[in-house]
N, C-alpha and C positions, 0 to 999 in steps of 0.2 A: 701967930698967923704969918707975919712977915718972915720969920725964920723958916717956916715950912715952905713958903714960896721960894725963898732963896735956896733951900736944900733941893727942891725939885728942879729948879733952874740949873743948879750945879750938876745934879744927877743926869739931866737931859744932855748937858754938854759932855759929860764923861762918857755916857753910853753912845752918843753920836760919834764921838772921837774913836771909841773902841770899835764900833761897827765900820767906820771909814778905814781904820787900820786893817780890819778883817778883810775888807774888800780889795786891799792891795796885796794880800797874801799870795795870790796866784802868780803875780809878777816875780816875787822873791823866789818862789819855788822854781819857776821856769829859768830865771836868770842865773840861779846858782849853778846850773849845768850838771847837777848830781841826779842820780836815780832816786825814785821815791823812798826806797829803804834808807839810803844814806841821808836824804833830806830829813826824814822823820827822826832818825837816830840823833843827828846833830841838833835838831829842834828840841828834842827831849833833853839833851846834854846842856845846851846853852839855856834853855828854859828852866831847867832844874836849878842852875846856878842863880838865875835872876830871881825866881820865886823863893829860893832858899835864903838869899841875902835879904830880900824884903821881909820874909817871916822872922828872920833873926833880928833885924832892925826894929821891927814892930813888937817883938816879944811874944810872937804867936806860938812859940814852942813850949812856953810855960802854960801848963794847964791845957794841953792841946785837945783833950776830950776823946781821943781815940780809945776804943776797946779792941780786943782781938777780932771781934765780929766786924766792926766798922772799918778797921784797917784792912781786913780781908776783902770787904766789899769795895773799898777804894782801889785795891790792887786789881780786882776783877774789872772794875770800871776802867782802869788804866789799860788793860789788855784791849778792851773794846775801843777806847779812844785812840790808841796808837795805831791799830790796824785800820780804823776809820780814816785816819790821816793818810795812810799808805794808799788806800783805795781812792780817796779823793784826789790825791796828787797823780795817781795813775790815770784818773778820768781827765785831768787837765791835759795830759799828753795825748790821750786817745781821741779827745774831742776838742773842747776849748774851755777856757776858764768860765765863760758865760754859761754855756750849756751845763757844765758840771755843777756850777753853783746853783742854778735854778732847780735842777733835778734834786740836788742835795737838800733843798728846802722842803722835801716831802717827809722829812724826819717826824713831824708831829703826827702824821697818819700812822706811821709804824709804831709810835708810842701808844696810840689809841689801841692798835691791834694787840700789842704786847700786854696792855692792861686787861684787855678782854680775855686773852689767852691764859695769863698767869694769875690774875686777880679776880677773874670771873666778872669783870665790870661789863654791864650791858651797854651795847653801842646804840644810842638813840637813833631813831629814823633820820633826824636832822643831820647827824654826823655821817651816817651812811650816804646821804645825799651829797654832802661836801666831799666825801671820799671819791664819789663818782665824778664830781666836778674836777677834783684834782687829777684824777686819772685821765680825764679828757684833756686837761691842760698838759699833762705829761706826754701824751701821745702827740699833741701838736708841737710842743717844744722840742721833743726828740728829733723831729724831722726825719725819722727813720724811713727809708724806702726799701723795698724788696732787694735783697742782695747787698745792702749797704752795711757790711760787717763792721766797718770802723765806727759808725754811729752807734751801732748796737753795743760794741765793746765799751765805748765811753759811757753810754747810758747804763750799762750793767755795773761798771765800776762806781759810778755816782750813786746808784741805788744801793749797792753793797755798803758804801760809806754811810748813807743815810740810815740803813738798818743798824749798823754797828753803833752809830751815835745814839740812836734811839735806845739801844740796849744799855749803853753807858749811862744815859740819863735815867733809865728805869732803875738801874742798880744804885746809882748815886742818890736817888730820892729816898732810898732806904737807910741812908746815913743821917744820924741826928747828932746835934751837939758838937759839931766840928766845923771850924771855919772853912769856907769854900777854898780859900787860898791854900790851906794845908792839904785838902783833898786833891786839888790840882797838882800840888807838888808831889804827892805820893804817886799820882798817875804818870807824871812825866819821868819821875825817877824810875818807875817800873819799866818804862820804855827802853831805858838804856841797856840793861842785860837782856831784855826781850828781843831787841833788834840786833844785838851784837853779832849773833851768828849769820845774819843776813847782810851786814854791812861790808862792803868791799873798800877797804881803806886805800888800796892801791889805786882805785879808780878816782878817789877824791884828792890824792896827793898833789896832783897838778892843776887844781881848780883855779888857783890864783885869786882873781877878784871874786870868784864864786864863794870864797870863805866869808866875805863881807855879807853877802846875801844870806848865807846860812846862819851867821851870827845874828843878823837882823830878825830872822824867823824865831830864834829862841829868845832874844832879849826884848824885841819890840812886840812881835806877834804872839808871844806866849807870856813873857814877864809883864811888860807894861800893859798890854791889852787886857789880860785877865784882872790885873789890879784895878784898872779903870772900870771894867765891866762889873766886878763884884761891889765896888764902891757905889756904883750907880744903882744897883739892885736895891740897896737899902734905902734909897731916897725916892724911888719912883713907884707909882701904882702899876699893877700888872698890865692893864690895858695899854699904858704908855710904853712900857717895855716891849710889848708884843709889836706895837706899831713901829717903834724906832729900830727894832731888829731888822726890818726890811731895808734899812739903809745899806746893809751888807751886800745883798745881791745887786742892788742898784749901782753901787760904787764898783763892784766887781765887773759888771757888764760895761760900764763906761770906761774903766781902766783897760779892759781887754780890747775894746775898740780903739782907744787912744794909743795904746802901746803896740798892739799886734795887728790891728786892723780887722779883728774878728768881730762880726756882728751876726745876729740871728736874722733869719729871713722873715718875711711878712707873716707867713702861716705860723712859724714858730713864735713870733711876737704875740700872736693871739692867745697862745697858751700861757704866757707869763702871768697876766692878771688873774687867770683862773686858778693857778697854783697859789699865787700870793693871797687872793681873797679867801680861798678854801682853807689854807694854812692858818690865816689870821682868825677865821671864824672858829676853827677847831681849837686853836690855842686859847682864845678868850673863853670858849665854852668850858674847857678844862679848868681854867683859872677860876671861873665862877662856881664850879661844882664844889660840893663839900669835899675836903681832903680825906683820902682813905686813912684808916687808923694807922697803917704801917708807915705813912709818910708824915704823920702829924708832928714828929719830933725833928723834922729836917727843913725848917723854913728857908734857910739860906741855900742849901744844896738843891732844893726842889724848884728853884726859880724857873719859870717857863723859858726865859731867855737863854738858859743854858743850852737849849736845843738849837740855838741860832749861830753860835760862834764857832768858827773852824779852829 
């Protein structure tokens, strides 16, 4: 019993730290001075190095568990993950870190819709109600006014990122018997050749201190953060994971205000708890529901908190 309590306390610390790191991600993106495509390219490059070395040190490549099917699914998930990052970072530039992060947390609702569309899962009336609550919160948070194209652009990018992450989660949940660290490694490795045609190396040649921020995104926000996150998943019950995951948007909003002076208005602030509450309710409802047969072999990859980290 004491061991279980100690494990849960350690898992709580690990996941909280991972979510705090995630909340600082926007500053690293902005301060790097690179465009979203270059940022994601180097995040994938440095992140692949970090996760690869970790997997090598831990012996994860022996008996990795990949089949041709699961490897292909991991690659497909990587396509969604990589372009999810591109759209999210575009949203930072078009609106603000705070707005983009809050809107990004509509991911669970798109996952519900994807399950209804592709798995023919029925959406209970309760979930439909929470979807409506989240939509109301989204309208308030966006602060979009007629003719305000900048706000609309940022909102669109953040929603596109949320849809892509939901797709990545949906695909990854179909993978069983593979360590989540290795799935993440395949996904970031896939991003390197995928983004190579879009990367402008001439534009990043003179970044100077920006290279430190780019390296941090790969080593800290991809390598260290994912190691902490997946270590915590094995120690914590799903409800606690779902609650702690909201440390991420809270920290992102505080950091955005402290570093850039960005803050959301009073009307927008009213929408934040609506999105948070609705997202939490839907996430916990999915966790409590019986797992679909196709996901039964993927307990690690299917963690609901996977839909929370950038």
